[in-house]
N, C-alpha and C positions, 0 to 999 in steps of 0.2 A: 301290745306285749313285746318287750322287750327280750333278744337272745342273749346270754352274757358269754363271756369268752373264757377262758380255764381260769386266768388274774382273776377275773371279778368273782367267778365265783367262789374260790380262795377267800377271795375277801370279804364275802358276804357268810361263808361259813366259821370263820373267824369270829367277827360280829354274834351271831346267833349266840341263842342262851341253851337251845333246844330243840330239836329236831322231831318232826312226826315223821315216822318209817311205815310206808306203807307195803305188804306184801297182799299176794291173792292165794287165797285159800279154796277149796270148795264150796264154801259158804259164802266167797267174796269175797271184796277186798276189804282185809283188816288194818286198822291206822291207831297206834298208840304213841305216845310221847315218851323220846329219849333222849338222854345225855350224851355226850359224845364228844370227843376228838377230835382233831381233823392237824392231818400232816400231807402239803403237797397239795395234791387232787384227791385224796382219801378221806372217808370220815371212818372211825370207830366205835365201836357202840360194847360196851359190856353187857352182856343180858345174861338172865338166867336159860340155862340148857332144856326146862320146863316149860319155857313162852313157846306160843304157836310160830313165831316171827321165827325162832331159831331151828325149829322143827321144819318150816316152811322153807325155809334159805338149804337146807341140806337136799333138797330136790330140785328146787326153782329159784334161779338168781334173780329174776328181774323184781326191780324195785322203785319206791317211786320216797321222794324225800321232800318236804316244805320244812323252810328254817324262814322267821319270820325275825327281821330286824327294825332297826326305828325308820328306816329307809324306805319298809314295805313289804312284804314276801316273795319267797324267790320256790318256785316248782322247780322241781328235779327227776329226773331218772336218770336210771343205769342197773347198775349187775352189783350185789352183795353176795359173799363170801362167810363163811363159816369157819371159824379155825379156833380148834381144840385144841387146850393146851395141853393136854393127856397126849395131845397127836401133833406136835409141833411139827410146821413145815420143813420138808429139807432144803429147800430152797434157800441161801444164804439170805438173798434182798427179799425175798417178802418174811423171811423171819426177824432183817432188821426193821421192814415197814413195821408189822405186829409189833415191836418194842417202841416204836419211835410215836406211833401213835398211843398206846398203853401209858407211857409219859406223859402225853401230850391231854392224854383223858384226863389222868392222875390231877394235872396242874391246872387246869380248866375247870376240875370239879370238885377241887379240897374239901367248901363246905359240905357238901350231901355225903363224899365217900366218908367224913369225920360225921355222920350225921349217921350214917350206914354204920359204922363200928357202935355207937352208942346206941341206936336203934337192935342191934344183934346183941350187944351185951343184956339189954330190957327185953330180950325174948319175941321181940316187933316182927324179925323178921323170920321167924319161927326156927327150928333147932332138930339139924345144922342149916345153916344158911343153903341154898339151892347153888350149886357150881354152878360158874360161868364161863362161856363162851364169848369169843370176841365175832364181832362183826364186822367185816369191813365194806365198807361201800366206794363205789369207784362211780361219780355222776358223767354221764355220757353229755347230759343234755339239760340246759338249766335253763328258765326266762325269766321276767318278774309279773307281776301280775297285781291288781289291787288288792290290799287285806279290808279284814273288815277285823276290828280291833274289837277283841275280847267274845270272840263268838264258835262257832264248831270250825272243826277238818272235815273234810268231806273226801273216802274212799272210793275213787272210780276204777272203773276195769277198759283200759283203752288200748288202742292197737299199738300204741308202746309200751305196752305195759302198767302196774297198776302206779295211779296217780294219788299224791296226797294233798289239797286242793283248799283255801281256804274258803270260807262260806258263810252267810248272813240268817240263822233259824227266824222264819218267816212267821211260825206256827201253821199250826193244819198239818204238820209233816211237808212243811216246804221249805226251801234251803236254798237263799240265792247265791250265785256264782260268780265269780269276776266272770265280764263278758267276754273277757281274754281266752277264756275257757272252750269257747265254742267250738273252735277246730279242733283242739284236742280232743274232747270228750265225745265227739262227734254226737248223734243224736237216738241211738241205738237203744231201748231199754233194757235194761237189766242190774248185776249186783252190785247195790254201795255200801256204803258206811257210811256213820255219822259218829265224830267224835267230841267230847265236850270235855274236857279237863279244868282242876284249876292246880297251881303252884301254890302252896298252901306255905311250904315253908322247904328247908333243905332235909333230904333222906325218905328214903323208903316209907315212914309211915304216916307220913304227912300229906300225902300222894289221894286224890280223891280223882274220878273221874267213872265217864259211861261213853261204851259205845256202842253204838246201834247198826245192826246190819239187815238189810232185808234188800226187795227191787225198788230200783228206780229209773224215772220218765222226766230226761229233758227235753223243757218247754220254754220258749218264748212267749213270756205275760209282760205286755207292758214296757218293750224294749230292756228288759229285765231277763239274763237266764237263771231260772228256774229249774230246781231238782226236786220232783215230788216224789215223796219215801214213806214204801209199806215196809213198816219195821216189821221183822221176825222175830229175832233175836235179839234180847238185853246183856249184855255185862259190865258189871259194876266191878271197880275194885276200891278197897278204902285199905290203903298201904300194900300190903303182900296177900291180901285176903280178896279172892279173886270168886265172883259166883256168876253162872251164863244161865239164864231163863229166856224161854219162849215170851210173843208180846202177845197178850191176848187182846190188847186191843191198843187203837191210835195213843201214841201221847200228844198231851194238851197243849203242850208248849216246850220252850224249850230243853233240851234232854240235862237235865241239872247232873253235876256232880252229887254221890251221896254225901250228908254232912256225918 
């Protein structure tokens, strides 16, 4: 595992398309994919006020972020802050930073924002659309790890806060993690999450995903770091439609985003 400098973090954030944001809740780590903007060493994400992440970050500032690029995956930890347009910061520097992040967010995500307008006009985002707030994230530590292409993202509760890390679904509720995560993740049993999503196309109506939350246990198995997961809750999203229900039995295979 290679620890990145601030300049290297900026390069990764510039190259990435979306980020997986991890926050810690009373039910354990919660990880979802988000579009973002980046200025200097900060990320900015515009999210609905009704989302769990927005509510959690009003009380707890620890976050984890996973960004995938062509070169691999980067796991970051840091702090997050919710900035509400109805209660703008009085500090001129913070206000300027929020404005710059918003401009970059817009420029980076033009196809999705155009599609958001289209989906809104079509009634696919609900009416009226949920009010948005800006989440500003400042990564403090970042490390490169082995990536598993087109697989799942695991949320872990660790001594440094919540983390989002790449994983390979092995079946029978087992997920392989990068070996480099052994030191960060520790060996303590505890709450975990597993996220599988698909970027079908731009706009919220095209998004599909599944988030499993439950209990996990890390073990070394045939020179691999394997997380055994006991799912308790399953959340699905189809566009802006979200449902959560208890998991009555083990998931037989990789959690698939709903069709």
